[in-house]
C-alpha positions in Angstrom: -20.6 3.7 30.6 -18.1 6.4 29.7 -18.2 7.9 26.2 -14.9 9.8 26.2 -16.6 13.2 26.0 -15.8 16.1 28.4 -18.4 16.5 31.2 -20.9 19.2 30.4 -20.3 19.0 26.7 -23.0 17.8 24.3 -22.2 15.0 21.9 -21.7 15.9 18.2 -24.9 16.4 16.2 -25.3 13.1 14.3 -27.1 14.7 11.4 -25.1 17.4 9.8 -26.7 19.6 7.2 -26.0 19.5 3.5 -24.2 16.2 3.7 -21.1 17.7 5.2 -19.4 16.6 8.5 -20.5 18.6 11.5 -17.2 19.9 13.0 -16.3 21.8 16.2 -12.9 23.0 17.2 -12.9 24.3 20.8 -9.9 25.2 22.9 -10.4 23.7 26.3 -8.9 24.6 29.6 -6.7 22.2 31.6 -9.4 19.7 32.4 -8.8 16.1 33.4 -9.9 13.5 30.9 -12.8 11.6 32.4 -12.1 8.2 30.8 -10.9 5.6 33.3 -8.1 4.2 31.2 -6.8 7.7 30.2 -3.8 8.8 32.1 -4.8 11.1 35.0 -1.7 13.2 34.4 -2.9 14.1 30.9 -4.8 17.3 30.4 -6.8 18.5 27.4 -5.6 21.5 25.6 -7.9 21.4 22.5 -10.6 19.2 21.0 -12.2 18.8 17.6 -15.3 16.7 16.8 -17.2 15.7 13.7 -19.9 13.3 12.6 -20.0 11.5 9.3 -23.0 9.9 7.5 -22.9 6.2 6.5 -21.7 6.7 2.9 -18.4 5.7 1.3 -17.2 9.3 0.7 -17.3 9.9 4.5 -14.1 7.9 4.9 -12.1 10.4 2.8 -13.7 13.3 4.6 -12.7 11.8 8.0 -9.1 11.4 6.9 -9.0 15.0 5.7 -10.6 16.2 9.0 -7.9 14.3 11.1 -5.1 15.5 8.9 -6.2 19.1 9.0 -6.8 19.0 12.8 -3.4 17.5 13.6 -1.5 19.8 11.3 -3.2 22.7 13.0 -2.1 21.4 16.3 1.5 20.9 15.1 1.5 17.1 15.4 3.1 16.4 12.0 5.1 13.5 13.3 2.0 11.4 14.0 -0.3 12.5 11.2 0.3 9.4 9.0 -0.4 6.9 11.8 -3.5 8.8 12.8 -4.9 9.0 9.3 -4.4 5.2 8.7 -6.1 4.2 12.0 -9.0 6.7 11.5 -9.5 5.4 7.9 -9.9 1.8 9.1 -12.1 2.6 12.1 -14.4 5.0 10.2 -14.6 2.5 7.3 -15.8 -0.2 9.8 -18.5 2.2 11.0 -19.9 3.8 7.8 -19.2 1.0 5.3 -19.3 -2.3 7.1 -21.7 -1.5 10.0 -23.6 1.1 8.0 -24.1 3.6 10.8 -23.1 7.2 11.5 -19.6 7.7 12.8 -18.8 10.3 15.5 -15.1 11.3 15.5 -13.5 13.1 18.4 -9.9 14.4 18.5 -8.5 15.4 21.9 -5.1 17.1 22.2 -3.3 16.5 25.5 0.2 17.5 26.8 1.8 14.3 25.6 0.0 13.5 22.3 -3.4 13.1 20.8 -6.4 10.7 21.5 -8.9 9.9 18.8 -12.2 8.3 19.4 -14.5 6.7 16.7 -18.0 5.9 17.9 -20.6 4.0 15.8 -24.2 3.0 16.4 -23.5 -0.7 16.1 -22.8 -1.9 19.7 -22.0 -5.5 18.8 -19.4 -6.7 21.3 -16.3 -8.2 19.9 -13.4 -9.7 21.9 -10.6 -7.1 21.9 -7.3 -8.2 20.5 -5.5 -10.6 22.9 -2.0 -11.9 22.0 -0.7 -11.9 18.4 -2.5 -9.8 15.9 -3.0 -12.9 13.7 -6.0 -14.0 15.7 -8.0 -11.1 14.2 -7.9 -12.8 10.7 -6.0 -12.2 7.5 -4.9 -8.7 6.9 -5.7 -9.1 3.3 -9.5 -9.4 3.9 -11.7 -6.4 3.2 -12.6 -5.4 6.8 -11.7 -6.1 10.4 -8.2 -4.7 10.4 -8.9 -1.7 12.6 -8.0 -3.4 15.9 -4.9 -5.0 14.4 -3.6 -1.6 13.2 -4.4 -0.1 16.6 -2.4 -2.7 18.3 0.5 -2.2 15.9 0.7 1.6 15.6 -1.0 3.1 18.7 0.7 3.7 22.1 -2.6 2.9 23.8 -6.0 1.8 22.6 -9.2 0.3 23.7 -12.9 -0.5 23.0 -15.8 0.8 25.1 -19.3 -0.5 24.9 -22.6 1.1 25.6 -26.2 -0.2 25.0 -26.6 2.1 21.9 -23.1 2.5 20.6 -19.5 1.3 20.6 -16.4 3.5 20.8 -12.9 2.5 19.7 -10.2 4.9 20.8 -6.4 5.1 20.4 -3.7 7.4 21.6 -0.5 8.4 19.8 2.3 10.0 21.7 4.3 12.8 20.2 8.0 11.9 20.0 10.3 13.8 22.4 12.1 16.4 20.4 14.2 19.1 22.1 13.0 22.7 21.5 15.5 25.0 19.9 18.7 24.3 18.0 19.4 20.7 17.0 23.0 20.9 18.3 25.1 23.4 20.2 28.8 23.3 21.1 31.3 25.1 23.3 33.6 27.9 22.2 36.3 26.7 19.8 39.8 27.9 19.1 40.1 29.8 15.8 42.0 27.0 14.1 39.1 24.7 14.7 36.4 26.9 13.2 34.8 25.8 9.9 36.3 27.3 6.7 33.9 29.4 4.6 34.2 31.5 1.4 35.7 35.0 1.7 32.2 36.5 1.2 29.4 34.6 2.8 26.0 35.9 1.9 23.2 35.2 4.4 19.8 35.8 3.0 17.4 37.1 5.7 13.8 36.5 4.7 10.8 37.1 6.9 7.5 35.2 6.4 4.2 36.5 7.8 1.5 34.4 9.4 -0.1 33.4 6.1 3.2 32.3 4.6 3.9 35.4 2.4 7.3 37.1 2.2 7.3 40.4 4.1 11.1 41.1 4.2 13.9 40.4 1.7 17.4 41.7 2.3 20.3 42.6 -0.1 22.0 39.2 0.3 18.8 37.5 -0.8 18.8 39.7 -3.9 22.3 38.7 -4.7 21.7 35.0 -4.1 18.5 34.5 -5.9 18.3 37.4 -8.4 14.9 38.9 -7.2 14.5 42.4 -5.9 12.5 42.9 -2.7 9.6 44.5 -4.8 9.4 41.4 -7.0 8.8 38.9 -4.1 7.2 40.9 -1.3 3.7 39.6 -0.7 4.3 36.3 -2.6 4.0 32.9 -0.8 7.3 31.3 0.0 6.0 28.1 -1.6 6.2 29.9 -5.0 10.0 29.9 -4.7 10.8 27.0 -2.4 11.6 23.6 -4.0 10.7 21.5 -1.0 11.5 17.8 -0.7 8.4 15.7 -0.7 9.5 12.3 0.5 6.5 10.7 2.2 7.0 10.0 5.9 10.6 11.3 6.1 10.1 15.0 6.8 7.7 17.9 7.4 6.3 20.1 4.7 7.1 23.7 4.3 3.9 24.8 6.0 4.7 22.7 9.0 8.3 23.9 9.1 7.2 27.6 9.2 5.0 26.8 12.2 7.7 25.3 14.3 9.5 27.4 16.9 12.9 26.4 15.4 13.8 24.4 12.3 17.0 23.7 10.5 17.5 21.8 7.2 18.1 21.9 3.5 15.8 22.6 0.6 16.0 24.5 -2.7 15.0 28.0 -3.8 14.3 28.8 -7.5 16.2 31.9 -8.6 15.1 34.4 -11.2 16.6 32.2 -14.0 14.6 29.2 -13.1 17.4 27.3 -11.5 17.1 25.6 -8.1 19.8 26.8 -5.6 20.4 24.3 -2.8 20.3 26.2 0.5 20.7 25.4 4.2 18.2 27.3 6.3 17.6 28.1 9.9 14.0 29.2 10.8 13.1 31.1 14.0 9.4 31.7 14.9 8.9 35.2 16.5 6.0 37.6 17.2 5.9 41.4 17.2 4.6 43.7 20.0 1.1 43.2 18.7 1.4 39.4 19.1 1.4 38.8 15.3 3.6 35.8 14.6 6.1 35.5 11.7 9.1 33.4 10.8 12.6 34.7 10.2 14.6 32.5 7.8 18.4 32.7 7.5 19.6 31.0 4.3 23.0 30.2 2.9 24.3 28.1 0.1 24.1 24.5 1.1 27.8 23.9 0.9 28.2 26.8 3.4 25.9 25.2 6.0 28.7 25.4 8.6 27.9 29.1 8.9 24.5 28.3 10.4 25.1 24.8 11.7 28.5 24.2 13.3 29.1 20.6 14.4 32.1 19.8 16.6 35.2 19.1 14.5 38.1 17.4 16.2 41.6 16.7 14.8 42.8 13.3 14.0 45.2 13.5 16.9 42.5 14.3 19.3 40.4 11.5 18.0 43.2 9.0 18.3 44.0 10.2 21.8 40.4 9.9 22.9 40.1 6.4 21.6 42.7 5.3 24.1 40.7 6.7 27.0 38.7 4.1 28.8 36.4 6.7 30.3 35.1 8.2 27.0 32.5 6.7 24.8 34.2 6.0 21.4 30.9 6.8 19.6 30.8 10.3 21.2 34.4 10.8 20.4 33.9 10.2 16.8 30.4 11.7 16.3 30.5 14.4 19.0 27.9 15.1 21.6 25.0 15.6 21.3 24.5 13.1 18.3 22.1 14.2 15.6 18.6 12.8 16.1 17.9 12.1 12.4 19.5 9.7 10.0 20.6 12.3 7.4 22.3 14.4 10.2 24.0 11.4 11.6 25.3 10.3 8.2 26.5 13.8 7.3 28.3 14.1 10.6 29.9 10.7 10.1 31.4 11.6 6.7 32.7 14.9 8.0 34.3 13.3 11.0 35.8 10.6 8.8 37.3 13.1 6.4 38.8 15.1 9.2 40.1 12.1 11.1 42.2 11.0 8.0 42.8 14.5 6.7 41.1 13.7 3.5 39.7 15.8 0.7 36.3 14.0 0.6 34.4 11.2 2.3 31.2 9.3 1.5 28.9 6.8 3.1 26.7 4.2 1.3 24.0 2.1 2.9 23.2 -1.4 1.7 19.8 -2.5 0.4 17.9 -5.1 2.2 19.3 -7.9 0.0 22.8 -6.5 0.2 23.2 -6.6 -3.6 23.5 -2.8 -4.0 24.8 0.2 -2.1 23.0 3.5 -2.1 24.8 6.8 -1.6 23.3 8.6 1.4 25.9 11.2 2.4 29.1 12.7 1.1 31.4 15.7 1.6 33.9 17.2 -0.8 31.9 15.5 -3.7 29.1 16.7 -5.9 26.4 15.4 -3.5 23.5 16.5 -5.6 24.8 14.3 -8.5 25.6 11.3 -6.3 22.8 11.3 -3.7 20.7 8.0 -3.9 22.9 6.7 -6.7 23.1 2.9 -6.5 26.0 0.6 -7.4 26.3 -3.2 -7.2 28.3 -4.8 -4.5 29.9 -7.8 -6.2 33.3 -7.6 -7.8 33.6 -6.9 -11.5 34.0 -4.1 -14.1 32.2 -1.0 -13.0 31.2 -2.6 -9.7 31.9 -1.7 -6.1 34.3 -4.5 -5.2 35.6 -3.4 -1.8 32.4 -3.2 0.2 32.7 -6.3 2.4 36.3 -5.9 3.5 38.6 -2.9 4.3 40.4 -1.8 1.2 43.1 0.7 0.3 43.7 2.0 -3.2 46.9 3.9 -3.7 46.1 5.3 -7.1 42.7 5.0 -8.8 44.3 6.2 -12.0 45.9 2.8 -12.4 42.7 0.9 -11.5 39.8 2.8 -13.1 36.3 1.7 -12.0 37.4 0.3 -8.6 35.3 2.9 -6.8 32.7 4.1 -9.4 31.5 6.8 -7.0 34.8 8.7 -7.4 35.0 8.5 -11.2 35.6 12.0 -12.7 36.1 13.6 -9.3 39.9 13.9 -9.4 40.4 11.7 -6.3 43.5 9.4 -6.5 43.8 7.5 -3.3 40.9 6.0 -1.2 40.4 3.9 1.8 37.0 2.1 2.3 35.7 0.0 5.2 32.4 -1.9 5.7 29.8 -1.1 8.3 28.5 -4.4 9.7 25.9 -5.3 12.3 26.1 -8.9 13.6 28.1 -9.9 10.6 25.7 -8.5 8.1 26.8 -5.8 5.7 24.8 -2.6 6.3 27.0 0.0 4.5 30.4 1.2 3.4 32.4 4.3 4.6 35.2 5.8 2.5 37.7 8.6 2.6 39.5 9.9 -0.5 42.3 12.3 -1.3 43.4 14.0 -4.4 47.0 12.8 -4.0 48.2 9.3 -4.7 49.5 7.0 -2.0 48.0 8.9 0.9 46.6 6.0 2.9 48.0 2.7 4.3 46.7 -0.2 6.4 47.1 1.9 9.5 44.5 4.4 8.3 42.2 1.6 7.2 42.3 0.1 10.8 41.6 3.5 12.3 38.6 4.1 10.0 37.4 0.5 10.6 37.5 1.1 14.4 35.4 4.3 13.9 33.0 2.4 11.6 32.5 -0.3 14.1 31.5 2.3 16.7 28.8 3.9 14.6 27.5 0.9 12.6 24.8 0.0 15.1 23.6 3.6 15.6 23.4 4.1 11.8 21.5 0.8 11.3 19.1 1.8 14.1 18.5 5.2 12.6 18.1 3.7 9.2 15.4 1.2 10.4 13.7 4.1 12.2 13.6 6.1 9.0 12.4 3.1 7.0 9.6 2.5 9.5 8.5 6.1 9.3 8.7 6.0 5.5 6.6 2.8 5.4 4.0 4.3 7.7 3.9 7.4 5.5 3.7 5.2 2.4 0.8 3.3 3.9 -1.1 6.5 4.4 -0.2 7.6 0.9 -1.4 4.4 -0.7 -4.6 4.4 1.3 -5.5 7.9 0.0 -4.3 7.0 -3.5 -6.4 3.8 -3.7 -9.4 5.8 -2.5 -8.9 8.4 -5.2 -8.4 5.9 -8.0 -11.4 3.9 -6.9 -13.6 7.0 -7.1 -13.6 7.4 -10.8 -14.2 5.2 -13.9 -13.3 8.0 -16.3 -10.1 7.3 -18.3 -8.8 10.8 -18.6 -9.4 11.6 -15.0 -7.6 8.4 -14.0 -4.6 9.4 -16.0 -4.6 12.8 -14.4 -4.8 11.3 -10.9 -1.9 9.0 -11.6 0.3 11.9 -12.6 -0.8 14.2 -9.8 -0.2 11.5 -7.1 3.4 11.0 -8.3 4.4 14.6 -8.8 5.9 16.0 -6.7 5.5 13.4 -4.0 7.6 10.7 -5.8 9.2 12.4 -8.8 9.8 15.8 -10.3 8.0 14.9 -13.5 6.2 11.9 -15.0 4.7 10.7 -18.2 2.0 8.1 -18.8 2.1 5.9 -21.9 -1.0 3.8 -22.7 -1.4 0.8 -25.0 -4.8 0.3 -26.6 -4.3 -3.4 -27.5 -1.5 -5.9 -28.0 -1.0 -4.8 -31.6 -0.7 -1.1 -30.8 2.3 1.0 -30.1 2.6 2.8 -26.7 1.0 6.3 -26.9 2.1 9.3 -24.9 -1.2 10.1 -23.0 -0.2 12.5 -20.2 2.8 14.5 -19.0 3.1 16.5 -15.8 6.0 18.5 -14.2 5.9 20.3 -10.9 6.6 23.4 -12.8 3.7 23.8 -15.3 5.8 26.0 -17.7 8.0 22.9 -18.5 5.2 20.5 -19.4 5.0 21.5 -23.0 8.8 21.2 -23.5 8.9 17.8 -21.9 6.0 16.6 -24.0 7.6 17.9 -27.2 10.9 16.1 -26.2 9.2 12.8 -25.4 7.2 12.9 -28.6 10.5 12.7 -30.6 11.7 9.7 -28.7 10.7 6.1 -29.3 8.6 5.1 -26.3 10.0 2.5 -23.9 9.4 -1.1 -24.6 6.3 -2.5 -22.9 8.1 -5.1 -20.7 5.8 -6.9 -18.3 8.5 -7.7 -15.8 7.7 -6.1 -12.4 9.9 -3.3 -10.9 11.4 -0.1 -12.1 14.0 -0.1 -14.9 16.2 2.8 -15.9 15.4 4.5 -19.2 18.3 6.6 -20.4 16.8 7.9 -23.7 15.2 11.2 -22.4 18.4 12.3 -20.7 20.6 11.6 -23.7 18.3 13.3 -26.2 17.8 16.3 -23.9 21.6 16.6 -23.5 22.2 16.5 -27.3 19.4 19.0 -28.0 20.8 21.4 -25.4 24.3 21.0 -26.8 23.1 21.8 -30.3 21.3 24.9 -29.1 24.3 26.1 -27.2 26.6 25.6 -30.3 24.1 27.5 -32.5 24.0 30.3 -30.0 27.8 30.6 -30.1 27.9 30.5 -33.9 29.8 27.2 -34.1 27.6 25.7 -36.8 27.1 26.8 -40.4 24.0 27.8 -42.2 20.9 29.5 -41.0 21.1 27.6 -37.8 24.1 29.6 -36.8 21.8 32.5 -35.8 21.0 32.9 -32.1 17.6 31.3 -31.6 15.0 32.2 -29.1 14.5 28.6 -28.2 17.8 28.2 -26.4 16.2 29.0 -23.0 13.4 26.5 -23.1 15.7 23.8 -24.6 18.3 24.2 -21.9 15.6 24.3 -19.2 13.9 21.2 -20.5 17.3 19.4 -20.7 17.9 20.3 -17.1 14.4 19.1 -16.1 14.8 15.6 -17.5 18.6 15.2 -17.2 18.5 13.1 -14.0 17.5 9.5 -13.5 14.4 8.3 -15.4 12.7 5.0 -14.6 9.9 3.1 -16.2 7.3 1.0 -14.4 4.9 -1.2 -16.3 1.2 -0.8 -15.9 0.0 -4.4 -15.8 -3.6 -5.3 -15.3 -5.2 -8.7 -15.8 -1.9 -10.2 -17.1 -1.5 -7.6 -19.8 0.6 -4.5 -20.2 -1.7 -1.6 -20.7 0.8 1.2 -20.4 3.9 2.5 -18.7 4.4 5.0 -15.9 7.6 7.0 -16.4 9.1 9.0 -13.5 12.0 11.4 -13.8 14.4 13.6 -11.8 16.2 16.8 -12.8 19.9 16.8 -13.7 22.2 14.6 -11.6 19.4 13.4 -9.2 18.6 9.8 -8.4 15.6 7.9 -6.9 16.0 6.3 -3.5 15.1 2.6 -3.4 12.2 3.1 -1.0 10.6 5.6 -3.3 10.8 3.2 -6.3 9.2 0.5 -4.2 6.4 2.9 -3.3 6.0 3.8 -6.9 5.8 0.1 -7.9 2.9 -0.3 -5.4 1.2 2.7 -6.8 1.6 1.5 -10.4 -0.2 -1.7 -9.6 -3.2 0.1 -8.2 -3.1 2.7 -11.0 -3.0 0.0 -13.7 -6.0 -1.8 -12.3 -7.9 1.5 -12.1 -6.9 2.5 -15.6 -8.0 -0.9 -17.0 -11.3 -0.7 -15.1 -11.9 2.7 -16.7 -11.2 1.2 -20.1 -13.5 -1.8 -19.6 -16.2 0.5 -18.2 -16.0 2.8 -21.2 -16.1 -0.1 -23.7 -19.0 -2.0 -22.2 -21.2 0.7 -20.8 -23.0 1.4 -24.1 -23.9 -2.3 -24.7 -24.9 -2.9 -21.1 -27.2 0.1 -20.8 -29.0 -0.9 -24.0 -29.7 -4.5 -23.1 -29.7 -4.9 -19.4 -33.2 -3.4 -18.9 -34.8 -6.1 -21.2 -32.5 -9.0 -20.1 -32.2 -8.6 -16.4 -35.0 -10.4 -14.6 -37.6 -8.3 -12.7 -38.0 -8.6 -9.0 -38.8 -12.1 -7.7 -42.3 -12.6 -6.6 -43.2 -13.6 -3.0 -44.5 -17.2 -3.0 -46.6 -18.1 0.0 -45.2 -21.3 1.6 -41.9 -21.3 -0.4 -38.6 -19.6 0.3 -36.7 -18.5 -2.8 -33.1 -17.2 -3.1 -31.1 -16.3 -6.2 -27.4 -15.5 -6.4 -25.8 -14.4 -9.7 -22.1 -13.7 -10.3 -20.8 -12.4 -13.6 -17.3 -13.6 -14.6 -16.0 -10.3 -15.7 -16.5 -6.5 -15.7 -19.7 -5.3 -17.2 -21.2 -8.8 -17.9 -24.8 -7.9 -16.9 -26.0 -9.3 -20.2 -25.6 -12.6 -22.0 -24.4 -15.9 -20.5 -26.3 -17.4 -17.6 -29.8 -16.3 -16.8 -32.6 -17.2 -14.4 -36.3 -16.3 -13.9 -39.2 -16.8 -11.6 -42.7 -15.6 -12.5 -46.4 -16.3 -11.8 -48.3 -18.4 -14.4 -51.7 -18.6 -12.9 -53.3 -18.5 -9.5 -51.1 -20.5 -7.2 -48.8 -21.7 -10.0 -45.3 -20.3 -10.7 -42.8 -20.9 -13.4 -39.1 -21.0 -12.7 -36.1 -21.3 -15.1 -32.3 -21.3 -15.0 -30.2 -21.5 -18.2 -26.9 -21.0 -19.9 -26.5 -19.7 -23.4 -23.4 -20.8 -25.3 -21.0 -17.9 -25.7 -21.1 -14.3 -24.7 -21.7 -10.9 -26.3 -24.6 -9.5 -28.4 -25.6 -12.8 -30.1 -25.7 -14.7 -26.8 -27.6 -11.8 -25.3 -30.2 -12.0 -28.1 -30.8 -15.7 -27.3 -31.0 -14.9 -23.6 -33.7 -12.3 -24.2 -35.6 -14.6 -26.6 -35.5 -17.4 -24.0 -36.6 -15.4 -21.0 -39.5 -13.6 -22.7 -40.6 -16.7 -24.7 -40.8 -18.8 -21.5 -43.1 -16.3 -19.9 -45.3 -15.9 -22.9 -45.7 -19.6 -23.7 -46.1 -20.7 -20.1 -49.0 -18.2 -19.6 -50.7 -19.6 -22.7 -51.3 -22.8 -20.6 -48.8 -25.0 -22.4 -47.1 -27.8 -20.6 -43.4 -27.7 -19.8 -42.3 -29.9 -22.7 -44.5 -27.9 -25.1 -43.0 -24.7 -23.9 -39.4 -25.9 -24.5 -40.2 -27.5 -27.8 -41.5 -24.2 -29.2 -38.6 -22.3 -27.7 -36.2 -24.7 -29.4 -37.9 -23.9 -32.8 -37.6 -20.2 -32.1 -33.9 -20.5 -31.4 -33.3 -22.6 -34.6 -35.2 -19.9 -36.6 -32.4 -17.5 -35.6 -30.1 -19.2 -38.1 -26.4 -18.3 -37.9 -27.1 -16.1 -34.9 -28.6 -19.0 -32.9 -26.8 -20.4 -29.9 -27.5 -23.7 -28.2 -29.1 -23.4 -24.8 -29.1 -25.6 -21.7 -32.3 -24.9 -19.7 -33.9 -26.2 -16.5 -37.6 -25.3 -16.6 -40.3 -26.1 -14.0 -43.6 -25.2 -12.6 -44.2 -24.9 -8.8 -47.5 -25.1 -6.9 -47.5 -24.9 -3.1 -50.0 -27.2 -1.4 -52.1 -26.6 1.7 -50.4 -29.3 3.7 -47.1 -27.4 3.6 -45.5 -29.3 0.7 -45.1 -28.2 -2.9 -45.6 -30.0 -6.2 -43.1 -29.4 -9.0 -43.0 -30.4 -12.7 -39.5 -30.2 -14.1 -37.8 -30.5 -17.5 -34.0 -30.6 -17.6 -32.8 -29.9 -21.2 -29.1 -30.5 -21.2 -28.6 -28.5 -17.9 -26.9 -29.6 -14.7 -29.4 -31.6 -12.8 -31.3 -30.0 -10.0 -30.5 -31.5 -6.5 -33.0 -32.2 -3.8 -31.9 -32.0 -0.2 -34.2 -33.9 2.3 -34.5 -33.2 6.0 -32.4 -36.3 6.8 -29.4 -34.9 4.9 -29.7 -37.1 1.8 -29.1 -35.5 -1.6 -30.5 -36.9 -4.9 -31.1 -35.6 -8.4 -34.6 -34.3 -8.9 -34.8 -34.9 -12.7 -33.3 -36.9 -15.6 -31.1 -35.4 -18.3 -32.7 -34.6 -21.7 -31.3 -33.0 -24.9 -30.4 -29.4 -24.9 -32.1 -26.7 -27.0 -30.9 -25.1 -30.2 -29.3 -28.2 -31.8 -32.0 -30.7 -32.9 -35.2 -29.8 -34.7 -37.4 -32.6 -33.4 -37.2 -32.9 -29.7 -39.2 -35.3 -27.6 -39.1 -33.9 -24.1 -41.1 -35.0 -21.0 -41.6 -33.5 -17.6 -41.1 -35.2 -14.2 -43.1 -34.7 -11.1 -41.4 -33.9 -7.8 -42.9 -33.3 -4.4 -41.0 -31.2 -1.9 -41.8 -32.2 1.6 -41.6 -29.6 4.5 -38.0 -28.8 5.1 -36.8 -30.0 1.6 -34.6 -27.8 -0.6 -34.4 -27.8 -4.4 -31.0 -26.5 -5.6 -30.6 -25.4 -9.3 -27.2 -24.1 -10.6 -25.5 -23.3 -13.9 -22.3 -25.1 -15.1 -20.2 -22.2 -13.9 -20.7 -23.7 -10.4 -20.0 -27.4 -11.1 -17.1 -26.7 -13.5 -15.2 -24.5 -11.0 -11.6 -25.5 -11.4 -8.3 -25.3 -9.5 -5.6 -26.8 -11.7 -6.7 -30.2 -12.7 -9.4 -30.4 -9.9 -13.0 -29.6 -10.6 -15.8 -29.2 -8.1 -18.2 -31.3 -10.2 -21.7 -32.7 -9.4 -20.3 -34.8 -6.5 -18.5 -31.9 -4.9 -21.7 -29.8 -5.1 -23.7 -32.6 -3.6 -21.2 -32.9 -0.7 -21.6 -29.2 0.1 -25.4 -29.4 -0.1 -25.4 -32.2 2.5 -24.1 -29.7 5.1 -27.1 -27.3 4.5 -29.8 -29.3 6.4 -32.0 -27.0 8.4 -30.8 -23.8 6.7 -33.0 -21.2 5.0 -33.0 -20.9 1.2 -30.8 -17.8 1.5 -28.3 -19.5 3.8 -28.2 -22.5 1.5 -27.4 -20.3 -1.6 -24.8 -18.3 0.4 -23.0 -21.4 1.6 -22.9 -22.9 -1.9 -21.5 -19.7 -3.3 -18.8 -19.5 -0.5 -17.8 -23.1 -1.2 -17.5 -22.4 -4.9 -15.4 -19.2 -4.4 -13.1 -20.9 -2.0 -12.5 -24.0 -4.2 -10.1 -22.1 -6.4 -7.8 -19.1 -5.8 -8.3 -17.7 -9.4 -11.2 -15.5 -10.3 -14.2 -17.4 -11.9 -13.9 -17.9 -15.6 -17.6 -18.4 -16.2 -20.8 -16.9 -15.0 -22.5 -18.5 -12.1 -26.2 -18.6 -11.1 -27.7 -20.3 -8.1 -31.5 -20.8 -7.5 -32.5 -22.3 -4.1 -36.1 -23.1 -3.2 -37.1 -24.4 0.2 -40.5 -25.5 1.6 -40.5 -24.6 5.3 -43.9 -26.2 6.0 -47.1 -24.9 7.6 -45.3 -23.3 10.5 -42.5 -20.9 9.3 -39.2 -21.5 11.0 
């Protein structure tokens, strides 16, 4: 059987030293892959291998190994899918199967193949047909093959006598090498218009990402001299967009042969200047690689990226030609291969076609209730990008989205197009983008003069919108799919990090570090100790550490947001308003416009203005809800005039749910650890003894976090030679008082039984001891018995049931009957007259003892009850004691969807007979 390894290579060492994965990265010549179902045209160009021990932390190590390997190979487009698939497959090996996992990454000319081998060669039927046959995706394990079928281009399972290998292959998307677009020579009148003095910063980055060259235009643009920045990493200056799944990082961009796009550079004053950059990867005569970056201001991108611009007359004439694709006439050829490029090209063409001063394009949300600004030209794009406006008509709403509309003068109809408020635009024409009758967006062109547009321009713009609507929707869905895959990878790693700690402070830090800068520029976490407490500002983080103190000081002066449990993000305007007012007062004092001592120029004006800019954008609040209680709020913010995109808010909502549960787990753990550690040693039963001729199985489930003490209890202990005592009980209530009664009962039972007392005498003395506790006493239901196996394979029992659910006896013929009669519970009456009942378990019989948490399991008005428990027990004929207990527990858990509200204990004893089955 093939293993997927290259002939002549040794498999990875399954036992790495020091607990770390054993890794090998080896460049390989053009060898043919030896696996039968691998394409014969594929050749290996590099490989990396590692082995991981069967512990939970190995899953995170495997993800990091794959991410680092693929980044080193330049496969940034498929990293997220590879990480998700590897995480599932390695989890199946090291967690569920409990074996070592061997991980092999093979780079070929068309993508990457990853193989995960475990030492658990159980054969499973590979996925055939719909993925649903593999089981629910919400279950803990078994999703690896489902995800392979959904995400991988090819995948398979290979079996060998000693191991099993699951492999998948991801193909790298076809992307042209070189510039994204190129056009023919154009007449001078068609060239883009730029400022009189265009400054092009030329920055050279060495192989480790440090700046090695910095020209004069770079000094003028950003305020740094060459001596100040030479040798510093570009990452210290670059404000890179960190949207999961929608783009490469700065490290990946610097490794590409060519790259074009927008990002920000922090100048000497701390401001972020939006730039458009063109990167070119080169090497010197010694073969040392470096990257040359050409940067201009973002609004001057036409200097570096020159799309085809056609006049409205040319566009109109081309639309009449039957031999020309109307889409290419409007967009130009070649069309941009990314959504942002397509949208930006669209608004520029629309503006030129109608000779407008600005244009904008909005995309509809999935429910078509809101429109989100995605591209604009001639407008303050930084302020408007990702802003959302409602669709339906009304004051301040976008009322012309579903039908073409022409507004002759916005001054006479303020609020008709909220996007244009305060921009100086007077006339506007808007048309919808529709796909199969469904609203997908809106395209608009505006001019500074009034009465510029008529129905004729609306028809022309609608014709163009119809040509591009399908392409825009297709690109949007592609971007959404990439974002969701990236989000899945992000949430997998976030869940793993949050689950790895029960420390409250560390959980707060992780929450903030996972959101900044991936989801937001800054964040603040408020916590609520209990329902009567006010929200407390617990943690603040900004991507620029120098701004953290200023934001913390500003937020401490603002009333915290209301702890509303409603799911979803809600806008919180208070930080931006207070920051604006503080900055305004500081500016007025610096200009001497206020009287008194405050008129002096203060040294605090810099930090105040910087803080105001940092929190001046959109701020949203997400509730941290755990176990139906608001335990805090996660606040995310953007700098001045920036908005969140809807997909990022949805991802943040998913993260907040996981973070809330992790934070609440940390709280519960901290509160209960001290009590649990002090009592559990004395209250938890010791190991169960082995009884010759009797199978015994116990299952215990606590209702909540940290409930190792108090509540239900059980015990099984030797009394004398061949005689064993067993007990299962339930103390009223929980907490220290209930735990005290539990400890008293468990230890008193052992002591009294070994004194030779009968079952009724043992329980009567225990009843007196409980009553002697006075106000601390708790009533107790208890089933106590003595067990003596017999030489003929049966077993004799003496049972006393004091107020406890009756024990059930399952015979070999499938009949179920109570094995005792009910008697008064303990801790209530002083004078008890108890008696014991004799029971003989024949070979194959089962005695089942449970606490009331099992019989009182509820789903709405339904309750499992004694009859329901008996019905389940009738299906357990022929099963071992362990199988009986497991089946009963599964039936109880499946009876209701809610978590159990009471502790549950199950004690199953079975007499297999003289010959063990």
